DODOBA-602826 format. One record per atom (N, C-alpha, C): z, x, y negated; atom name. Coordinates in steps of 0.1 Angstrom, whole numbers, plus 5000, padded with zeros to 4 digits. Layout:
N
[pt [Z,X,Y],"CA"]
...
//
This chain:
145
[pt [1540,4570,1822],"N"]
[pt [1530,4579,1819],"CA"]
[pt [1531,4583,1804],"C"]
[pt [1530,4596,1801],"N"]
[pt [1530,4600,1788],"CA"]
[pt [1517,4605,1783],"C"]
[pt [1514,4602,1771],"N"]
[pt [1501,4606,1765],"CA"]
[pt [1503,4614,1752],"C"]
[pt [1495,4623,1750],"N"]
[pt [1495,4631,1738],"CA"]
[pt [1489,4624,1727],"C"]
[pt [1492,4628,1715],"N"]
[pt [1487,4622,1703],"CA"]
[pt [1472,4624,1703],"C"]
[pt [1467,4636,1707],"N"]
[pt [1453,4639,1707],"CA"]
[pt [1445,4629,1716],"C"]
[pt [1451,4626,1728],"N"]
[pt [1445,4617,1737],"CA"]
[pt [1444,4603,1731],"C"]
[pt [1454,4599,1724],"N"]
[pt [1454,4585,1718],"CA"]
[pt [1444,4585,1707],"C"]
[pt [1442,4596,1699],"N"]
[pt [1432,4596,1688],"CA"]
[pt [1418,4596,1694],"C"]
[pt [1416,4603,1705],"N"]
[pt [1403,4602,1711],"CA"]
[pt [1399,4588,1716],"C"]
[pt [1409,4582,1722],"N"]
[pt [1407,4568,1727],"CA"]
[pt [1404,4559,1715],"C"]
[pt [1412,4560,1705],"N"]
[pt [1410,4552,1693],"CA"]
[pt [1396,4554,1687],"C"]
[pt [1391,4567,1686],"N"]
[pt [1378,4569,1681],"CA"]
[pt [1367,4563,1690],"C"]
[pt [1369,4564,1703],"N"]
[pt [1360,4558,1713],"CA"]
[pt [1359,4543,1711],"C"]
[pt [1371,4537,1710],"N"]
[pt [1371,4522,1708],"CA"]
[pt [1364,4518,1695],"C"]
[pt [1366,4526,1684],"N"]
[pt [1359,4524,1672],"CA"]
[pt [1344,4525,1673],"C"]
[pt [1339,4535,1680],"N"]
[pt [1325,4537,1683],"CA"]
[pt [1319,4525,1691],"C"]
[pt [1327,4520,1700],"N"]
[pt [1322,4509,1708],"CA"]
[pt [1321,4496,1699],"C"]
[pt [1331,4494,1691],"N"]
[pt [1331,4482,1682],"CA"]
[pt [1319,4483,1672],"C"]
[pt [1317,4495,1666],"N"]
[pt [1305,4496,1657],"CA"]
[pt [1292,4494,1664],"C"]
[pt [1291,4500,1676],"N"]
[pt [1279,4498,1684],"CA"]
[pt [1276,4484,1688],"C"]
[pt [1287,4477,1692],"N"]
[pt [1285,4463,1696],"CA"]
[pt [1281,4454,1684],"C"]
[pt [1286,4457,1673],"N"]
[pt [1284,4449,1661],"CA"]
[pt [1270,4452,1655],"C"]
[pt [1265,4465,1656],"N"]
[pt [1252,4469,1650],"CA"]
[pt [1241,4466,1660],"C"]
[pt [1242,4470,1673],"N"]
[pt [1232,4468,1683],"CA"]
[pt [1218,4473,1679],"C"]
[pt [1217,4486,1676],"N"]
[pt [1204,4492,1673],"CA"]
[pt [1201,4502,1684],"C"]
[pt [1189,4506,1685],"N"]
[pt [1185,4516,1695],"CA"]
[pt [1193,4529,1693],"C"]
[pt [1196,4532,1681],"N"]
[pt [1204,4544,1678],"CA"]
[pt [1218,4544,1685],"C"]
[pt [1225,4532,1683],"N"]
[pt [1238,4531,1689],"CA"]
[pt [1237,4530,1704],"C"]
[pt [1227,4524,1709],"N"]
[pt [1224,4523,1724],"CA"]
[pt [1223,4537,1729],"C"]
[pt [1214,4545,1723],"N"]
[pt [1212,4559,1727],"CA"]
[pt [1225,4567,1726],"C"]
[pt [1233,4565,1715],"N"]
[pt [1245,4573,1713],"CA"]
[pt [1255,4570,1724],"C"]
[pt [1257,4557,1728],"N"]
[pt [1266,4554,1738],"CA"]
[pt [1262,4559,1752],"C"]
[pt [1249,4559,1755],"N"]
[pt [1244,4564,1767],"CA"]
[pt [1246,4579,1768],"C"]
[pt [1244,4586,1756],"N"]
[pt [1246,4600,1756],"CA"]
[pt [1260,4604,1758],"C"]
[pt [1269,4596,1752],"N"]
[pt [1284,4598,1754],"CA"]
[pt [1287,4597,1769],"C"]
[pt [1282,4586,1775],"N"]
[pt [1285,4584,1789],"CA"]
[pt [1280,4595,1798],"C"]
[pt [1267,4600,1796],"N"]
[pt [1262,4611,1804],"CA"]
[pt [1270,4624,1801],"C"]
[pt [1273,4627,1789],"N"]
[pt [1281,4639,1786],"CA"]
[pt [1295,4638,1793],"C"]
[pt [1301,4627,1792],"N"]
[pt [1314,4625,1799],"CA"]
[pt [1313,4627,1814],"C"]
[pt [1303,4622,1820],"N"]
[pt [1302,4624,1835],"CA"]
[pt [1299,4638,1838],"C"]
[pt [1290,4645,1830],"N"]
[pt [1287,4659,1832],"CA"]
[pt [1299,4668,1830],"C"]
[pt [1307,4665,1820],"N"]
[pt [1319,4673,1817],"CA"]
[pt [1329,4671,1828],"C"]
[pt [1330,4659,1834],"N"]
[pt [1339,4658,1845],"CA"]
[pt [1336,4667,1857],"C"]
[pt [1323,4670,1859],"N"]
[pt [1319,4679,1870],"CA"]
[pt [1324,4693,1866],"C"]
[pt [1323,4697,1854],"N"]
[pt [1329,4710,1850],"CA"]
[pt [1344,4711,1852],"C"]
[pt [1351,4700,1849],"N"]
[pt [1365,4699,1851],"CA"]
[pt [1368,4700,1866],"C"]
[pt [1360,4694,1874],"N"]
[pt [1363,4695,1889],"CA"]
[pt [1361,4709,1894],"C"]
[pt [1352,4716,1888],"N"]
[pt [1349,4730,1893],"CA"]
[pt [1359,4740,1887],"C"]
[pt [1363,4739,1874],"N"]
[pt [1371,4749,1868],"CA"]
[pt [1386,4746,1865],"C"]
[pt [1390,4734,1868],"N"]
[pt [1404,4730,1866],"CA"]
[pt [1411,4728,1880],"C"]
[pt [1424,4726,1879],"N"]
[pt [1432,4723,1891],"CA"]
[pt [1442,4713,1888],"C"]
[pt [1449,4707,1898],"N"]
[pt [1460,4698,1896],"CA"]
[pt [1456,4685,1890],"C"]
[pt [1464,4680,1880],"N"]
[pt [1462,4667,1875],"CA"]
[pt [1448,4666,1867],"C"]
[pt [1444,4676,1861],"N"]
[pt [1431,4676,1854],"CA"]
[pt [1420,4674,1863],"C"]
[pt [1420,4681,1875],"N"]
[pt [1410,4679,1885],"CA"]
[pt [1410,4665,1891],"C"]
[pt [1422,4660,1894],"N"]
[pt [1423,4647,1899],"CA"]
[pt [1417,4637,1890],"C"]
[pt [1420,4638,1877],"N"]
[pt [1415,4628,1867],"CA"]
[pt [1400,4629,1867],"C"]
[pt [1394,4642,1867],"N"]
[pt [1380,4643,1866],"CA"]
[pt [1373,4638,1878],"C"]
[pt [1379,4639,1890],"N"]
[pt [1373,4634,1902],"CA"]
[pt [1373,4618,1902],"C"]
[pt [1384,4612,1898],"N"]
[pt [1384,4598,1896],"CA"]
[pt [1375,4593,1886],"C"]
[pt [1374,4600,1874],"N"]
[pt [1365,4596,1864],"CA"]
[pt [1350,4596,1869],"C"]
[pt [1347,4607,1876],"N"]
[pt [1333,4608,1880],"CA"]
[pt [1330,4598,1891],"C"]
[pt [1339,4596,1900],"N"]
[pt [1336,4586,1911],"CA"]
[pt [1335,4572,1905],"C"]
[pt [1344,4567,1897],"N"]
[pt [1343,4554,1892],"CA"]
[pt [1332,4552,1882],"C"]
[pt [1330,4562,1873],"N"]
[pt [1319,4561,1863],"CA"]
[pt [1305,4561,1869],"C"]
[pt [1303,4570,1879],"N"]
[pt [1290,4571,1886],"CA"]
[pt [1288,4559,1895],"C"]
[pt [1298,4554,1901],"N"]
[pt [1297,4543,1910],"CA"]
[pt [1293,4530,1902],"C"]
[pt [1299,4529,1890],"N"]
[pt [1295,4517,1882],"CA"]
[pt [1280,4519,1877],"C"]
[pt [1276,4531,1873],"N"]
[pt [1263,4533,1868],"CA"]
[pt [1253,4531,1880],"C"]
[pt [1256,4535,1892],"N"]
[pt [1247,4533,1903],"CA"]
[pt [1246,4518,1907],"C"]
[pt [1258,4511,1906],"N"]
[pt [1258,4497,1909],"CA"]
[pt [1249,4490,1899],"C"]
[pt [1250,4493,1886],"N"]
[pt [1242,4486,1876],"CA"]
[pt [1227,4489,1878],"C"]
[pt [1224,4502,1882],"N"]
[pt [1210,4505,1884],"CA"]
[pt [1204,4498,1897],"C"]
[pt [1212,4498,1907],"N"]
[pt [1207,4491,1920],"CA"]
[pt [1206,4476,1917],"C"]
[pt [1216,4470,1911],"N"]
[pt [1217,4456,1909],"CA"]
[pt [1206,4452,1899],"C"]
[pt [1202,4461,1890],"N"]
[pt [1192,4457,1880],"CA"]
[pt [1178,4461,1884],"C"]
[pt [1175,4465,1896],"N"]
[pt [1162,4469,1900],"CA"]
[pt [1157,4482,1893],"C"]
[pt [1166,4491,1890],"N"]
[pt [1162,4503,1884],"CA"]
[pt [1163,4503,1869],"C"]
[pt [1166,4492,1863],"N"]
[pt [1169,4491,1849],"CA"]
[pt [1183,4487,1846],"C"]
[pt [1190,4494,1838],"N"]
[pt [1204,4492,1836],"CA"]
[pt [1207,4478,1830],"C"]
[pt [1200,4474,1819],"N"]
[pt [1203,4461,1813],"CA"]
[pt [1202,4449,1822],"C"]
[pt [1191,4449,1830],"N"]
[pt [1189,4437,1838],"CA"]
[pt [1200,4434,1848],"C"]
[pt [1207,4444,1852],"N"]
[pt [1218,4442,1861],"CA"]
[pt [1230,4435,1855],"C"]
[pt [1230,4434,1842],"N"]
[pt [1242,4428,1836],"CA"]
[pt [1237,4416,1827],"C"]
[pt [1225,4411,1829],"N"]
[pt [1220,4401,1820],"CA"]
[pt [1227,4387,1822],"C"]
[pt [1231,4385,1835],"N"]
[pt [1238,4372,1837],"CA"]
[pt [1253,4374,1839],"C"]
[pt [1259,4383,1831],"N"]
[pt [1273,4387,1833],"CA"]
[pt [1281,4382,1821],"C"]
[pt [1294,4386,1821],"N"]
[pt [1302,4384,1810],"CA"]
[pt [1297,4390,1797],"C"]
[pt [1288,4400,1798],"N"]
[pt [1282,4406,1786],"CA"]
[pt [1274,4396,1778],"C"]
[pt [1267,4387,1785],"N"]
[pt [1260,4376,1778],"CA"]
[pt [1269,4367,1770],"C"]
[pt [1280,4364,1777],"N"]
[pt [1290,4355,1770],"CA"]
[pt [1296,4362,1758],"C"]
[pt [1299,4375,1759],"N"]
[pt [1304,4383,1748],"CA"]
[pt [1294,4383,1737],"C"]
[pt [1281,4385,1740],"N"]
[pt [1270,4386,1730],"CA"]
[pt [1270,4372,1723],"C"]
[pt [1270,4361,1730],"N"]
[pt [1269,4348,1723],"CA"]
[pt [1281,4345,1715],"C"]
[pt [1293,4351,1719],"N"]
[pt [1305,4349,1710],"CA"]
[pt [1304,4356,1697],"C"]
[pt [1297,4368,1698],"N"]
[pt [1296,4376,1685],"CA"]
[pt [1284,4372,1677],"C"]
[pt [1273,4369,1683],"N"]
[pt [1260,4367,1676],"CA"]
[pt [1255,4352,1677],"C"]
[pt [1259,4345,1686],"N"]
[pt [1253,4332,1688],"CA"]
[pt [1241,4333,1698],"C"]
[pt [1232,4324,1698],"N"]
[pt [1221,4324,1707],"CA"]
[pt [1212,4336,1704],"C"]
[pt [1209,4344,1713],"N"]
[pt [1201,4357,1711],"CA"]
[pt [1187,4353,1707],"C"]
[pt [1181,4342,1711],"N"]
[pt [1168,4339,1707],"CA"]
[pt [1166,4336,1692],"C"]
[pt [1177,4333,1685],"N"]
[pt [1176,4330,1671],"CA"]
[pt [1177,4343,1663],"C"]
[pt [1180,4354,1669],"N"]
[pt [1180,4367,1662],"CA"]
[pt [1166,4371,1657],"C"]
[pt [1165,4379,1647],"N"]
[pt [1153,4384,1642],"CA"]
[pt [1146,4393,1653],"C"]
[pt [1153,4402,1659],"N"]
[pt [1148,4411,1669],"CA"]
[pt [1147,4405,1683],"C"]
[pt [1154,4393,1685],"N"]
[pt [1153,4387,1697],"CA"]
[pt [1158,4395,1709],"C"]
[pt [1150,4396,1719],"N"]
[pt [1154,4403,1732],"CA"]
[pt [1157,4418,1730],"C"]
[pt [1151,4425,1721],"N"]
[pt [1154,4439,1719],"CA"]
[pt [1168,4441,1714],"C"]
[pt [1173,4432,1706],"N"]
[pt [1187,4433,1701],"CA"]
[pt [1196,4431,1713],"C"]
[pt [1193,4421,1722],"N"]
[pt [1201,4418,1733],"CA"]
[pt [1201,4430,1743],"C"]
[pt [1189,4436,1745],"N"]
[pt [1188,4448,1754],"CA"]
[pt [1197,4459,1749],"C"]
[pt [1197,4462,1736],"N"]
[pt [1205,4473,1731],"CA"]
[pt [1220,4469,1733],"C"]
[pt [1224,4457,1731],"N"]
[pt [1237,4452,1733],"CA"]
[pt [1241,4455,1747],"C"]
[pt [1233,4451,1757],"N"]
[pt [1236,4453,1771],"CA"]
[pt [1238,4468,1775],"C"]
[pt [1229,4477,1769],"N"]
[pt [1230,4491,1772],"CA"]
[pt [1243,4496,1766],"C"]
[pt [1248,4492,1755],"N"]
[pt [1260,4496,1749],"CA"]
[pt [1272,4491,1758],"C"]
[pt [1271,4479,1762],"N"]
[pt [1282,4473,1771],"CA"]
[pt [1282,4481,1784],"C"]
[pt [1271,4484,1790],"N"]
[pt [1270,4492,1802],"CA"]
[pt [1277,4506,1800],"C"]
[pt [1273,4513,1790],"N"]
[pt [1278,4527,1788],"CA"]
[pt [1293,4526,1786],"C"]
[pt [1297,4517,1778],"N"]
[pt [1312,4516,1775],"CA"]
[pt [1320,4512,1787],"C"]
[pt [1314,4503,1795],"N"]
[pt [1321,4499,1807],"CA"]
[pt [1322,4510,1817],"C"]
[pt [1311,4519,1818],"N"]
[pt [1312,4530,1827],"CA"]
[pt [1322,4540,1823],"C"]
[pt [1324,4542,1810],"N"]
[pt [1334,4552,1805],"CA"]
[pt [1348,4546,1808],"C"]
[pt [1349,4533,1804],"N"]
[pt [1363,4527,1806],"CA"]
[pt [1367,4526,1821],"C"]
[pt [1357,4523,1830],"N"]
[pt [1360,4524,1844],"CA"]
[pt [1363,4538,1849],"C"]
[pt [1356,4548,1843],"N"]
[pt [1359,4562,1846],"CA"]
[pt [1373,4566,1843],"C"]
[pt [1377,4561,1831],"N"]
[pt [1391,4564,1827],"CA"]
[pt [1401,4558,1836],"C"]
[pt [1398,4545,1840],"N"]
[pt [1407,4538,1850],"CA"]
[pt [1407,4546,1863],"C"]
[pt [1396,4550,1868],"N"]
[pt [1395,4558,1880],"CA"]
[pt [1403,4571,1879],"C"]
[pt [1402,4578,1867],"N"]
[pt [1409,4590,1865],"CA"]
[pt [1424,4588,1865],"C"]
[pt [1429,4577,1860],"N"]
[pt [1443,4574,1860],"CA"]
[pt [1448,4570,1874],"C"]
[pt [1440,4563,1882],"N"]
[pt [1443,4560,1895],"CA"]
[pt [1444,4573,1904],"C"]
[pt [1434,4582,1902],"N"]
[pt [1434,4595,1909],"CA"]
[pt [1446,4603,1905],"C"]
[pt [1450,4603,1893],"N"]
[pt [1462,4611,1889],"CA"]
[pt [1475,4605,1896],"C"]
[pt [1476,4592,1897],"N"]
[pt [1487,4586,1904],"CA"]
[pt [1487,4589,1918],"C"]
[pt [1476,4589,1925],"N"]
[pt [1475,4593,1939],"CA"]
[pt [1478,4608,1940],"C"]
[pt [1474,4616,1931],"N"]
[pt [1477,4630,1932],"CA"]
[pt [1492,4633,1930],"C"]
[pt [1498,4626,1922],"N"]
[pt [1513,4628,1919],"CA"]
[pt [1522,4622,1930],"C"]
[pt [1517,4613,1938],"N"]
[pt [1525,4606,1948],"CA"]
[pt [1529,4616,1959],"C"]
[pt [1541,4616,1963],"N"]
[pt [1545,4625,1974],"CA"]
[pt [1538,4622,1987],"C"]
[pt [1534,4633,1994],"N"]
[pt [1527,4632,2006],"CA"]
[pt [1536,4634,2018],"C"]
[pt [1534,4626,2029],"N"]
[pt [1542,4628,2041],"CA"]
[pt [1536,4639,2049],"C"]
[pt [1545,4648,2055],"N"]
[pt [1540,4658,2064],"CA"]
[pt [1539,4652,2078],"C"]
[pt [1528,4656,2085],"N"]
[pt [1526,4651,2098],"CA"]
[pt [1533,4660,2108],"C"]
//
């Protein structure tokens, strides 16, 4: 697979935003990551409608995987995204970065923001993975019946 420099710079900027958000864990960063996730999912719908070929295949894969992860987190969390991931590797990652969350000044609010950032970042990452899988499926030769 070949990637353009523009694509790699976008990925690098996204990884940087995720790192800053995970380190800061404020409601601003939580909202920013959620907005990026929703804009990316909405933009993929526009790509599905107005593009063709590999771009459309990527957009379909992105939307399917990203929306499926978001729906899974909502259903698993009883309608709240953070609760669905509270007993997950996100808690281990949080404790590796910050230590015990109960010792933080903001306590649970800080942990909730962290989980929302992890959720949004995971949805986008899985969406990209889904887009790459869809492009591979699209590029594979099809047998005629």
